[in-house]
MARVEX-589463 format. One line per field, with one value per residue (C-alpha): chain; y, z, x. Coordinates in steps of 0.25 Angstrom, whole numbers. Example, Ala and Ser with C-alpha at 12.3 -4.5 7.8 and 13.67 -1.06 7.14 Angstrom:
REM MARVEX-589463
chaine <- (A | A)
c2 <- (-18 | -4)
c3 <- (31 | 29)
c1 <- (49 | 55)
END
This chain:
REM MARVEX-589463
chaine <- (A | A | A | A | A | A | A | A | A | A | A | A | A | A | A | A | A | A | A | A | A | A | A | A | A | A | A | A | A | A | A | A | A | A | A | A | A | A | A | A | A | A | A | A | A | A | A | A | A | A | A | A | A | A | A | A | A | A | A | A | A | A | A | A | A | A | A | A | A | A | A | A | A | A | A | A | A | A | A | A | A | A | A | A | A | A | A | A | A | A | A | A | A | A | A | A | A | A | A | A | A | A | A | A | A | A | A | A | A | A | A | A | A | A | A | A | A | A | A | A | A | A | A | A | A | A | A | A | A | A | A | A | A | A | A | A | A | A | A | A | A | A | A | A | A | A | A | A | A | A | A | A | A | A | A | A | A | A | A | A | A | A | A | A | A | A | A | A | A | A | A | A | A | A | A | A | A | A | A | A | A | A | A | A | A | A | A | A | A | A | A | A | A | A | A | A | A | A | A | A | A | A | A | A | A | A | A | A | A | A | A | A | A | A | A | A | A | A | A | A | A | A | A | A | A | A | A | A | A | A | A | A | A | A | A | A | A | A | A | A | A | A | A | A | A | A | A | A | A | A | A | A | A | A | A | A | A | A | A | A | A | A | A | A | A | A | A | A | A | A | A | A | A | A | A | A | A | A | A | A | A | A | A | A | A | A | A | A | A | A | A | A | A | A | A | A | A | A | A | A | A | A | A | A | A | A | A | A | A | A | A | A | A | A | A | A | A | A | A | A | A | A | A | A | A | A | A | A | A | A | A | A | A | A | A | A | A | A | A | A | A | A | A | A | A | A | A | A | A | A | A | A | A | A | A | A | A | A | A | A | A | A | A | A | A | A | A | A | A | A | A | A | A | A | A | A | A | A | A | A | A | A | A | A | A | A | A | A | A | A | A | A | A | A | A | A | A | A | A | A | A | A | A | A | A | A | A | A | A | A | A | A | A | A | A | A | A | A | A | A | A | A | A | A | A | A | A | A | A | A | A | A | A | A | A | A | A | A | A | A | A | A | A | A | A)
c2 <- (935 | 926 | 916 | 926 | 929 | 914 | 911 | 922 | 917 | 902 | 906 | 910 | 895 | 892 | 902 | 896 | 881 | 881 | 885 | 890 | 896 | 909 | 906 | 898 | 910 | 919 | 912 | 910 | 925 | 928 | 917 | 924 | 938 | 932 | 925 | 938 | 946 | 938 | 938 | 953 | 953 | 962 | 968 | 977 | 991 | 1000 | 997 | 985 | 977 | 964 | 949 | 951 | 955 | 970 | 970 | 980 | 986 | 994 | 983 | 972 | 979 | 982 | 967 | 962 | 972 | 966 | 952 | 956 | 964 | 953 | 943 | 952 | 954 | 939 | 940 | 952 | 947 | 936 | 939 | 935 | 922 | 919 | 923 | 915 | 928 | 923 | 921 | 914 | 924 | 935 | 928 | 927 | 942 | 945 | 936 | 942 | 956 | 951 | 946 | 960 | 968 | 959 | 960 | 975 | 977 | 969 | 972 | 978 | 984 | 997 | 990 | 977 | 986 | 993 | 981 | 974 | 988 | 989 | 974 | 975 | 983 | 971 | 962 | 975 | 978 | 964 | 964 | 977 | 973 | 958 | 960 | 975 | 980 | 990 | 990 | 1003 | 994 | 994 | 1009 | 1007 | 997 | 1005 | 1017 | 1009 | 1004 | 1017 | 1026 | 1017 | 1012 | 1026 | 1031 | 1020 | 1018 | 1030 | 1024 | 1012 | 1020 | 1028 | 1015 | 1010 | 1024 | 1022 | 1008 | 1013 | 1024 | 1016 | 1002 | 997 | 998 | 991 | 999 | 998 | 1002 | 1015 | 1028 | 1042 | 1047 | 1061 | 1071 | 1060 | 1055 | 1064 | 1055 | 1043 | 1051 | 1056 | 1043 | 1034 | 1043 | 1045 | 1030 | 1027 | 1039 | 1034 | 1020 | 1026 | 1034 | 1049 | 1060 | 1063 | 1049 | 1042 | 1040 | 1026 | 1021 | 1024 | 1019 | 1006 | 1004 | 1006 | 996 | 986 | 974 | 973 | 966 | 977 | 988 | 981 | 979 | 993 | 1000 | 990 | 988 | 995 | 1009 | 1005 | 1001 | 1016 | 1020 | 1008 | 1013 | 1027 | 1022 | 1014 | 1025 | 1036 | 1034 | 1035 | 1048 | 1055 | 1068 | 1070 | 1066 | 1078 | 1087 | 1083 | 1074 | 1086 | 1085 | 1071 | 1073 | 1086 | 1080 | 1067 | 1073 | 1084 | 1073 | 1065 | 1076 | 1078 | 1063 | 1063 | 1073 | 1064 | 1053 | 1061 | 1060 | 1045 | 1037 | 1024 | 1016 | 1011 | 1024 | 1031 | 1021 | 1022 | 1037 | 1036 | 1027 | 1038 | 1048 | 1038 | 1036 | 1051 | 1051 | 1039 | 1047 | 1059 | 1050 | 1044 | 1057 | 1063 | 1053 | 1051 | 1039 | 1042 | 1044 | 1031 | 1022 | 1030 | 1027 | 1012 | 1011 | 1019 | 1011 | 998 | 1004 | 1010 | 997 | 989 | 999 | 1003 | 989 | 986 | 997 | 992 | 979 | 985 | 993 | 979 | 972 | 983 | 982 | 967 | 969 | 981 | 981 | 996 | 1004 | 1017 | 1024 | 1028 | 1013 | 1008 | 1016 | 1011 | 999 | 998 | 994 | 982 | 978 | 983 | 974 | 979 | 993 | 990 | 987 | 999 | 1007 | 1000 | 1002 | 1016 | 1020 | 1014 | 1022 | 1035 | 1031 | 1029 | 1022 | 1011 | 1009 | 1009 | 1021 | 1029 | 1026 | 1028 | 1042 | 1047 | 1044 | 1050 | 1062 | 1063 | 1062 | 1071 | 1082 | 1081 | 1083 | 1096 | 1102 | 1108 | 1094 | 1093 | 1100 | 1089 | 1078 | 1083 | 1083 | 1069 | 1063 | 1070 | 1067 | 1052 | 1051 | 1059 | 1050 | 1037 | 1041 | 1046 | 1032 | 1024 | 1033 | 1033 | 1018 | 1013 | 1023 | 1028 | 1021 | 1009 | 1007 | 1001 | 993 | 983 | 969 | 961 | 963 | 953 | 958 | 954 | 941 | 936 | 937 | 952 | 955 | 947 | 955 | 968 | 963 | 959 | 974 | 981 | 972 | 974 | 989 | 992 | 981 | 987 | 1000 | 994 | 989 | 1003 | 1001 | 992 | 1004 | 1014 | 1007)
c3 <- (-36 | -25 | -26 | -20 | -9 | -6 | -6 | 4 | 13 | 12 | 16 | 30 | 34 | 31 | 42 | 52 | 49 | 46 | 57 | 48 | 36 | 34 | 22 | 15 | 16 | 12 | -1 | -4 | -3 | -13 | -22 | -21 | -24 | -37 | -41 | -39 | -46 | -59 | -59 | -63 | -74 | -87 | -85 | -73 | -72 | -60 | -59 | -51 | -62 | -66 | -63 | -49 | -38 | -37 | -42 | -52 | -54 | -41 | -32 | -39 | -36 | -22 | -19 | -25 | -16 | -4 | -8 | -10 | 3 | 11 | 6 | 9 | 23 | 26 | 21 | 29 | 42 | 43 | 57 | 61 | 55 | 61 | 75 | 74 | 78 | 75 | 60 | 56 | 61 | 55 | 41 | 44 | 46 | 33 | 25 | 32 | 28 | 14 | 12 | 17 | 8 | -4 | -2 | 0 | -13 | -21 | -14 | -23 | -13 | -4 | 8 | 7 | 3 | 16 | 25 | 19 | 20 | 35 | 37 | 33 | 45 | 55 | 50 | 49 | 64 | 68 | 61 | 68 | 82 | 81 | 74 | 76 | 84 | 95 | 105 | 98 | 87 | 95 | 93 | 78 | 76 | 83 | 74 | 62 | 65 | 70 | 59 | 48 | 54 | 59 | 45 | 37 | 46 | 40 | 26 | 30 | 34 | 21 | 13 | 19 | 15 | 1 | 0 | 4 | -7 | -18 | -14 | -17 | -12 | -25 | -30 | -45 | -43 | -35 | -43 | -39 | -27 | -32 | -21 | -14 | -3 | 3 | 15 | 7 | 1 | 14 | 22 | 11 | 9 | 23 | 26 | 14 | 17 | 32 | 26 | 16 | 25 | 22 | 30 | 43 | 45 | 43 | 58 | 59 | 47 | 53 | 67 | 60 | 52 | 63 | 72 | 62 | 58 | 45 | 39 | 44 | 38 | 25 | 24 | 29 | 19 | 8 | 7 | 18 | 14 | 0 | 4 | 6 | -8 | -14 | -7 | -12 | -26 | -25 | -20 | -29 | -40 | -30 | -25 | -37 | -35 | -21 | -25 | -35 | -24 | -12 | -16 | -15 | 0 | 1 | -10 | -3 | 11 | 7 | -1 | 9 | 20 | 12 | 12 | 28 | 30 | 21 | 32 | 43 | 36 | 38 | 53 | 55 | 62 | 61 | 47 | 47 | 51 | 40 | 29 | 35 | 34 | 19 | 16 | 20 | 11 | -1 | 2 | 2 | -13 | -16 | -10 | -18 | -31 | -28 | -24 | -38 | -44 | -57 | -63 | -61 | -46 | -44 | -51 | -45 | -31 | -34 | -39 | -27 | -17 | -23 | -23 | -9 | -4 | -9 | -5 | 9 | 12 | 8 | 16 | 29 | 26 | 26 | 39 | 45 | 41 | 48 | 60 | 61 | 61 | 71 | 79 | 75 | 64 | 68 | 58 | 69 | 71 | 57 | 51 | 42 | 38 | 25 | 33 | 40 | 28 | 15 | 6 | 14 | 11 | -4 | -1 | 8 | -4 | -14 | -6 | -2 | -16 | -20 | -8 | -13 | -27 | -35 | -48 | -51 | -40 | -41 | -31 | -42 | -51 | -41 | -37 | -51 | -54 | -41 | -44 | -57 | -52 | -41 | -49 | -60 | -49 | -43 | -47 | -33 | -27 | -34 | -22 | -12 | -21 | -23 | -8 | -6 | -17 | -12 | 3 | 0 | -6 | 6 | 18 | 10 | 9 | 23 | 27 | 18 | 21 | 36 | 37 | 28 | 30 | 42 | 54 | 58 | 73 | 81 | 90 | 78 | 82 | 69 | 57 | 45 | 31 | 28 | 24 | 11 | 15 | 17 | 4 | -3 | 4 | 0 | -14 | -15 | -11 | -20 | -33 | -36 | -32 | -43 | -53 | -53 | -58 | -71 | -73 | -70 | -81 | -71 | -63 | -73 | -85)
c1 <- (902 | 896 | 907 | 917 | 908 | 905 | 920 | 923 | 911 | 916 | 930 | 923 | 921 | 935 | 940 | 931 | 934 | 949 | 959 | 969 | 962 | 970 | 978 | 967 | 957 | 969 | 971 | 957 | 954 | 965 | 959 | 946 | 952 | 959 | 946 | 938 | 949 | 948 | 933 | 932 | 922 | 922 | 908 | 907 | 903 | 901 | 886 | 888 | 882 | 889 | 889 | 895 | 886 | 888 | 902 | 907 | 921 | 921 | 916 | 925 | 937 | 934 | 930 | 943 | 950 | 943 | 946 | 961 | 962 | 955 | 965 | 977 | 971 | 973 | 988 | 991 | 985 | 995 | 999 | 984 | 986 | 1000 | 996 | 983 | 975 | 961 | 965 | 952 | 943 | 951 | 950 | 935 | 934 | 941 | 932 | 920 | 925 | 928 | 913 | 908 | 917 | 913 | 898 | 899 | 907 | 897 | 884 | 873 | 865 | 868 | 863 | 871 | 883 | 881 | 879 | 892 | 899 | 896 | 899 | 913 | 916 | 913 | 925 | 934 | 931 | 934 | 947 | 951 | 946 | 951 | 965 | 968 | 980 | 978 | 966 | 962 | 956 | 943 | 942 | 946 | 935 | 924 | 929 | 928 | 914 | 908 | 913 | 908 | 895 | 891 | 894 | 886 | 874 | 866 | 869 | 861 | 849 | 850 | 851 | 837 | 831 | 836 | 831 | 817 | 818 | 824 | 820 | 834 | 848 | 853 | 865 | 862 | 848 | 851 | 851 | 854 | 846 | 847 | 844 | 835 | 844 | 856 | 857 | 861 | 872 | 877 | 876 | 882 | 894 | 896 | 896 | 906 | 915 | 917 | 921 | 931 | 934 | 933 | 940 | 934 | 928 | 941 | 945 | 941 | 950 | 964 | 960 | 954 | 967 | 977 | 969 | 966 | 974 | 981 | 969 | 959 | 968 | 968 | 953 | 950 | 960 | 957 | 942 | 934 | 938 | 933 | 919 | 916 | 921 | 914 | 901 | 902 | 905 | 892 | 882 | 888 | 878 | 867 | 871 | 876 | 868 | 872 | 886 | 887 | 882 | 890 | 902 | 911 | 910 | 915 | 926 | 932 | 931 | 938 | 949 | 952 | 951 | 961 | 971 | 970 | 971 | 984 | 990 | 985 | 993 | 1006 | 1006 | 1002 | 1013 | 1005 | 1007 | 993 | 986 | 994 | 989 | 975 | 975 | 980 | 968 | 959 | 966 | 965 | 951 | 948 | 952 | 943 | 931 | 935 | 935 | 921 | 915 | 918 | 908 | 916 | 922 | 937 | 933 | 926 | 936 | 948 | 942 | 940 | 955 | 960 | 952 | 958 | 972 | 971 | 965 | 977 | 987 | 982 | 980 | 995 | 1000 | 993 | 999 | 1013 | 1010 | 1006 | 1018 | 1026 | 1017 | 1019 | 1034 | 1036 | 1023 | 1020 | 1015 | 1021 | 1029 | 1039 | 1042 | 1040 | 1052 | 1063 | 1056 | 1064 | 1076 | 1068 | 1058 | 1064 | 1055 | 1043 | 1047 | 1045 | 1031 | 1029 | 1034 | 1025 | 1012 | 1015 | 1017 | 1004 | 998 | 1003 | 997 | 1010 | 1009 | 1006 | 996 | 981 | 980 | 987 | 976 | 965 | 971 | 972 | 958 | 953 | 961 | 955 | 941 | 942 | 949 | 939 | 929 | 935 | 949 | 951 | 952 | 966 | 972 | 967 | 970 | 985 | 986 | 980 | 989 | 1002 | 999 | 996 | 1010 | 1016 | 1010 | 1013 | 1028 | 1028 | 1023 | 1033 | 1045 | 1042 | 1040 | 1051 | 1063 | 1070 | 1076 | 1069 | 1064 | 1075 | 1065 | 1062 | 1068 | 1066 | 1058 | 1055 | 1055 | 1041 | 1034 | 1030 | 1016 | 1018 | 1024 | 1014 | 1003 | 1009 | 1011 | 996 | 993 | 1002 | 1001 | 986 | 987 | 997 | 992 | 978 | 983 | 987 | 973 | 966 | 956 | 949 | 946 | 943 | 936)
END
């Protein structure tokens, strides 16, 4: 397991020494992803026991997703390389972020998980501040830092208290606290929910997405939102008794919030903003599944997190491709794109259909199992779930039809149909998203 970590660490000197290291590191990261992919081993349960550090099925899938998205980030950010916009420092930031994510998904101690979980914010902030678009990126960066830091600082104090009581913060040795420590339940869930983010604490996310460069949006949607779900999954066994008493609050808030966010999606005119709000709606389902504390819910949340990571990241790439052509992400200007970029329209269709959980995407698998788990928890939740599923299809169709059909903007001077790099990037998002559905036993056995 250390060999992968060492490989990422030894890539860092390359981007300091070589003047032009962009495509070398890009290729090596893909090589690393494939090596990691084929090294999945037969014995692994969800108790974090195995030959790898603290890696079981849940963390293996998320680490692989991190490798994949970070490799695709370099592919997507071609303009930074072509305009020589501090490309070496940019690659260094991505490698540093990848190390933080890798360590947080494979840490065996609650404290080390907390440290790496918070450290992943620093390179993300640098990406937003250094390569973002408008001057408002400063405000977006401050929102990101303060929301997530303020929510998770109480968790640090609570961890020290637990260390005093149990003399360990090692995951597998922690057992159910019973009614011992209510504050741990509140503060840990609060920290992870803001990171997910849950409705009412989601305001940092659309801001950060709209101001971030394409790489920042990809890593935010693809991985950083999943850290919260992973944290909840890990601490669930410690707070079972409190979970049985109080989880109904988080579950109903997230599903109700998801429906409200779906309504907010209908009136977005910025493409990135619409995709960012749809992420919040999808994450509300994941929170609901995790809160039911059953097998369907936990495994469904994993498959929806991976499906959403690939699909949302691909949609952000599409909005960026349009932005690089027209210099705007407004739906009022990006109309009738099917006339200008017909083959790109096909990819809009494929990724939009995956976003509304059409077969054979992984999102369908995740949403089915989350529906099962939430309805088995309470039959009344079916009303919220019906609205959530229906509206997710409605706002995705709204986005697709508005951007692809209609009269195109007459101020467009010229527009290329798309480069091989861009089609390759979109294929590498869509292909695993629809291939993994055929191997669903990985997620449910």
